ZAMI-788481 format. One record per residue: x, y, z of N, C-alpha, C, O in turn; residue in three letters. Coordinates in steps of 0.05 Angstrom, whole numbers, plus 5000, padded with zeros to 4 digits. Each point is the difference from the previous one (the first is absolute). Example, Ala and Ser with C-alpha at 12.3 -4.5 7.8 and 13.67 -1.06 7.14 Angstrom:
2
526448865156498250245000501850245000502150005013ALA497250214973501650245001498550225014501050225004SER
This chain:
137
646035867317500950244995499250175027497949995013MET504450184992499750205026498350184998499150044977ASN500050125043498250225004500850224983498350104986LYS504249975016501050244984499549934973498750174988SER501949634998499849944973496950014992499350104978ILE499249805038497150004994499150265002498350064982ARG502450135035499150265002501050174973498650164988ILE504049795005500950124973498649924976499550154981LEU499949575019498649914980497250094995499050044977LEU499650005048497450115001499950294988498350094985ALA503950035026500150334991500650004969498850154986ALA502949685006500650004969497549934984499350134980ALA499249665030497449944983498250205004498550044981LEU501050125042498350225004500650224980498250114987THR504249955011501350204984499549934970499150174985LEU501449605006499249914972497150044996499250104978LEU499149835041497050004992499150284996498550074982ALA502850125038499550314995501050094975498850174989CYS503449744999501150124979499349874974500850104979ALA497549675022498949864977498550174984500750024976ALA497150105033498250174986501650254986499450064977PRO502550065035501350204986501849874978500450124979ALA500749655027501949904975497949884978500849984977MET497149955029498149924979499250234984499749974976ALA500050275037498750264990502950094983499450094978GLN502849905028502250114987500649844974501450114983SER497649625012500649864978498050014977500149894978ALA497850295033498050074979501150194980501650185006LYS497549774968501250184978497150144986497849895001VAL502650324988498050114986501250024972502450024995TYR495449974984500649994973498550244986497550005000GLU504150194989498950234986499649904969501849904988LEU495850145002499649884974499250274982498750185011ARG502049824965499050214985499249864972501649864988THR496150185003498949914975499550224981498950215007TYR502349754965499050184979498549894981500949814986THR496650295010498349904982500050094970500950224994THR498149624986499850104976497750205001498350005018ASN501750184962497750215004497349885000499249824985PRO499450315033497149945004499549705014497849905001GLY504449995010499749745014500250005028499949795013ARG500550464999500150055033497549895011500049875021LEU497750184966497049935015500449694999499749885021PRO500849984958499949715000502149895025499349815015ALA503150314986501649895021498750055028500049825016LEU498950434989498650085025497949795005500049905022ASN498350034960497949805000501049765010499049895020LYS503150004966501149715005501050015032499549815016ARG501950424991500750005031497950015014500349875021PHE497450244976497750075018498349744999498549955019ALA501749904961498049764999501549745003498749795004GLU504150214993501049765002503249995015500649835017HIS500950354976502649995006500750045030501849875011THR496850315002500850045032498749755012501249915019ILE496749984975498949725014502149794997500849865019ARG500350124950501849804997502650055015501349815009LEU499550444992502450055017499649905028501749855009PHE496450205003499549885029500149715003501149885020ALA497749994959500249714998502849885002500449795012ARG501650384974502649915000501950145019502450014996HIS496550105024501750125022501150284993501750105014GLY497350004966501050284992498050225012497749984994ILE503250205023498450185013500250254987502050144998LYS495449934992499950284986499950225020498350005018SER503550194979500550245020498250254991498350115013VAL502549944960498550254992500550044968502149944991ALA496150164995499950054970499450324995498450145012PHE503449934967499850284991499950034970501149834985TRP497350395005500850104975501150285001499250175016THR502749874965501450285001497950214992498049944987PRO502550325022498550214997500850164976498350154989THR504549835004501050184979498849904973499249774996ASP500650424986499149974973501449764986498749854985ASP504050125018501349814982499249765007500049834982ALA499350085043500249745008497049905008499549764998ARG498650425009497449925016498449834983498549845011ARG501750174963498549784983501249754995498749824989ASP503750155019501149734990502149885026501649834996ASN498050275027501949875018498549935028498450155012THR502649624995498849915029502449965019501949874991LEU498150205029502249965022499049885022497850075008ILE503649755005498849875025502149845015502049914988TYR497750045036501349885022499149775010497750005010ILE503749794989499349715015501849975020502150135001LEU497449695018501449915024500249714996498249864992GLN504350055014500649724996501449905031501150185012HIS499049604998501249945022502949995000501450035020ASP499849924953502950004996500550074968498150014984SER504250035010500649974970499649754989498849984979ARG502049805036499549734990497349964997499249914979GLU498950155041497149984998499050154978498049914988ALA503150335003498750164982500749824972498350004982ALA503849865014500649884975497949744998498749934980ASP501349955044498449745002496950104995498649864986ARG500650345024497450125000499350064970497949924989ASN503850234997499750074972499849774981498450004981TRP503449785024500349794986497049845000498949944979LYS500150015046497449875005497650164985498249894987GLU502150405018497850164988499749984970497949984987PHE504850045002499949994972499249724988499249984976GLN501049825039499049744991497049935006499049794992ALA499750395023497349965006498350004976500250184984ASP498149615012498249994976498050214999499250084978PRO499850045047498350195001501350264991498650154987GLU503749935019501650204992500450024971499550214987TRP501449585003500449964970497350054984500250154981ILE497649755025497750064990499150295002498950114981LYS501450025041499350275004501850194981499150184986ALA503649745018501750154981499449984971500150194985ARG499349575006499149954973497650154990500150114978GLU497849895039497850144997500350274999498650134985ALA503149995030500250265002501750134976500150244995SER501349564991501650124979498749874972501449944981GLU496050035020498749874974499950224982500149954976ALA499850345033500050224983502650124992500350214986ASP501849635024502850124998501650005022499050035023GLY503749934973501850015025499550265015499450224990LYS500849735035500050245017502350145005500150254999ILE502249605009502650155006501550044976500249844981LEU501250435021502250064980502449835007501349894981VAL499450075040502349835009499949905027498350075016LYS503649754989500249845028499450235021500850234996ALA497849705026499950175023502850075010501949844996PRO498450395017502350115011499749895030497850025012GLU504349884999499949895027502650095016502349994992ARG496750115034502050055017499449885030497950055012VAL504049784997499449915027501350155024502350084999PHE496049965021500650175020499849925029498349845007MET503450295011499649945029499850235014501450204996GLN496549805025499650245015502650055016501449845011LEU499050444988502050125020499249995030497749945008THR504350105007499549985030498150235007498449985019ASP501750224968498550265007497250044981498950214997TYR500349544992497650024983497650035019500149865021SER497950294975497650015016498749734998498749935019PRO501549914961498749764998500749795018498549815005MET503750205007501249805017498550005023500549855019LYS
């Protein structure tokens, strides 16, 4: 291999090495989830998250970003909203599949629902990517 090709190859490899972190960051996806609970069941959901779910998320590669409860009268007693981070959409699918099959999660979910189902309906999900101008980048 001649010197010019080696120099070009070295430059290309350096460029790829510098771009790799940015490329990895851009593949990350955020998942916005909204849970609506049956009347009086939000405390049980919050307890389950605090005592089990967040730790189990981490075990399965699901990064918890933030959790909220609304302040408006109509939703403050029955709604939990949160954002998760995954390495990619494919990773999110894999993470959720593994999480939902985890025996510890199944046991925690069943125990928290011993007094009745917590959710009115399946969680609402939206997958998102950061914009170029997002302060989080």
